[in-house]
Residue, then its C-alpha position, 0 to 999 in steps of 0.5 A: m499500500n505504501k508503494i502505491i501511495l509513493f508511486i502516486f505521489i512521485s507521479m504527481i510531482i513528475l506530471s506537474g513539472c511536465s505540464n508547464k507549457d513553454e509560454k511565448e515571451n511577451y517581447p516589446v513591440f515598437e512602431g515608428t518610421v526609419v529616419f536613419k540607416t548605418d552599417e558601421n563595422d558590419k553592424y547594420k542598424f536603423l534609427v526609428l522614431q515613433n513620431v516624425s514629421k514629413e518636414d523633419l524626415e526630409n530636412g533633418n540630420l542625424e543630430d536632429f534625429i538623436e535629439l528627437a529620439q531622446d524626447q520620445e521612445g526612439s531607438y536604434y535597432l540592430v538588423n541583419r544585412e538582408t533586412y537592412e537592404t530591404i527597408e528604406v529611410g521613411q518606411r514605417v515599421r513594427i519591430t519586436t525586440g528582445f529584452d536586451q538593450l545597449e547604450p542608454s540614449p538612444p538605446i540600441r536594441t536587437v530585433v526579433s522580427i520586423e514588419k513593414i506597415g505602410 
């Protein structure tokens, strides 16, 4: 009888450990406009701003964009070469990022996925 109770107890422990489902991570998602591209030292990245006027996009320079990025949730996003070549300045994108972040202002984030949205 004790062996049966022990077997049931052990089975319950094992089954409860196995029933934990791998939940999908809730990665942060950002939307914005690509305002600057760079490929320094084989590192491809975009600077993306949530809100940028058409005038600022056409007439702005990197320093202006960095200043705007510090006022809003603007960030650099590291991408692979293929993605870098398919997305242009002025393109609206939705970016899912990992939880890591380099540099504080504007931050540099790693892209999990990127989607053109308009």
